[in-house]
C-alpha positions as CSV (number, residue, x, y, z in Angstrom):
1,M,-133.4,38.4,260.1
2,Y,-131.0,37.5,262.8
3,A,-128.0,35.1,262.9
4,S,-126.3,33.3,265.7
5,V,-122.7,32.1,264.9
6,R,-120.8,29.7,267.1
7,R,-117.4,28.2,266.7
8,Y,-116.3,25.0,268.4
9,R,-113.1,23.1,268.9
10,V,-113.7,19.3,268.9
11,E,-111.4,16.4,269.4
12,P,-110.7,15.5,265.7
13,E,-111.6,11.8,266.2
14,A,-115.0,12.9,267.7
15,V,-116.1,15.2,264.8
16,D,-118.3,12.5,263.1
17,E,-120.0,11.6,266.3
18,V,-120.6,15.3,267.2
19,L,-122.1,15.9,263.8
20,R,-124.3,12.9,264.1
21,L,-125.6,14.0,267.5
22,V,-126.2,17.5,266.2
23,D,-128.1,16.2,263.2
24,T,-130.2,13.6,265.1
25,E,-130.8,15.3,268.4
26,I,-130.8,19.1,268.3
27,V,-131.6,20.2,264.7
28,E,-135.2,18.8,265.0
29,E,-135.8,21.0,268.1
30,L,-134.4,24.0,266.2
31,G,-136.9,23.4,263.4
32,R,-139.8,23.8,265.9
33,M,-138.8,27.4,266.7
34,P,-141.4,29.8,265.3
35,S,-139.1,32.0,263.2
36,F,-136.4,29.4,262.3
37,I,-135.1,29.9,258.7
38,S,-131.9,27.9,258.3
39,F,-129.1,26.0,260.1
40,H,-125.6,25.3,258.7
41,T,-122.6,23.5,260.2
42,I,-119.2,24.1,258.6
43,D,-116.4,21.6,259.1
44,S,-113.1,23.6,258.6
45,G,-111.0,20.5,259.4
46,N,-108.6,20.0,262.3
47,G,-111.6,19.7,264.8
48,I,-113.0,23.2,264.0
49,L,-116.7,23.4,263.5
50,T,-118.8,26.5,263.0
51,S,-122.6,26.7,263.2
52,I,-124.7,29.4,261.7
53,S,-128.4,29.6,262.7
54,V,-130.8,32.1,261.0
55,F,-134.1,33.3,262.4
56,G,-136.7,35.9,261.5
57,E,-136.9,37.1,265.1
58,E,-134.1,38.2,267.4
59,S,-135.9,36.6,270.4
60,D,-135.6,33.2,268.8
61,A,-131.9,33.7,268.0
62,L,-131.3,34.6,271.6
63,E,-133.3,31.6,272.9
64,W,-131.4,29.3,270.5
65,N,-128.1,30.4,272.0
66,V,-129.2,29.2,275.4
67,I,-130.6,25.9,274.0
68,A,-127.4,25.3,272.0
69,A,-125.2,26.0,275.0
70,D,-127.2,23.6,277.2
71,F,-126.9,20.9,274.5
72,V,-123.1,21.3,274.2
73,R,-122.8,21.1,278.0
74,E,-125.1,18.2,278.5
75,R,-124.5,16.1,275.4
76,L,-121.2,17.0,273.8
77,A,-118.8,17.9,276.6
78,G,-117.8,14.3,277.0
79,L,-116.7,14.3,273.4
80,G,-114.2,17.1,274.0
81,V,-116.3,19.9,272.5
82,E,-115.4,23.4,273.6
83,R,-117.2,26.6,272.3
84,T,-114.5,29.1,271.4
85,E,-116.6,31.9,270.0
86,A,-120.2,33.0,269.9
87,Y,-121.7,36.1,268.4
88,G,-124.7,37.2,266.5
89,G,-126.8,40.1,265.3
90,A,-129.0,41.4,262.6
91,I,-128.5,40.3,259.1
92,V,-128.0,43.5,257.1
93,V,-127.2,42.1,253.6
94,H,-128.8,38.9,252.3
95,R,-129.0,37.1,249.0
96,A,-130.2,33.6,248.3
97,G,-130.1,31.5,245.2
98,S,-132.9,29.5,243.7
99,A,-131.2,26.2,244.5
100,S,-131.8,24.7,248.0
101,V,-130.2,21.7,249.6
102,A,-131.8,20.2,252.8
103,T,-129.1,17.6,253.4
104,I,-125.7,17.0,251.8
105,D,-124.4,13.4,251.9
106,D,-120.8,12.8,251.0
């Protein structure tokens, strides 16, 4: 398994809109990738968002990095989104519980 991790700085007043666009426009495309396993977005507050994408194949993780960068540039730049970090690699320790949540609504 391989993970791609990206951290973004977002104008705090735009966080909800950015999350809506991610959820409605890009996550569906992610789900069509052959070895897609999971996608998570963490809202750390103060306009800091982190995404973690997990794939079975490294090639899909690398392709996703390009797709995500294009999406940010084309759809989110006008909302003050700036990628501050991006890295990834092989997942070397992994555990998962039996509970699974597809969507969390507050």
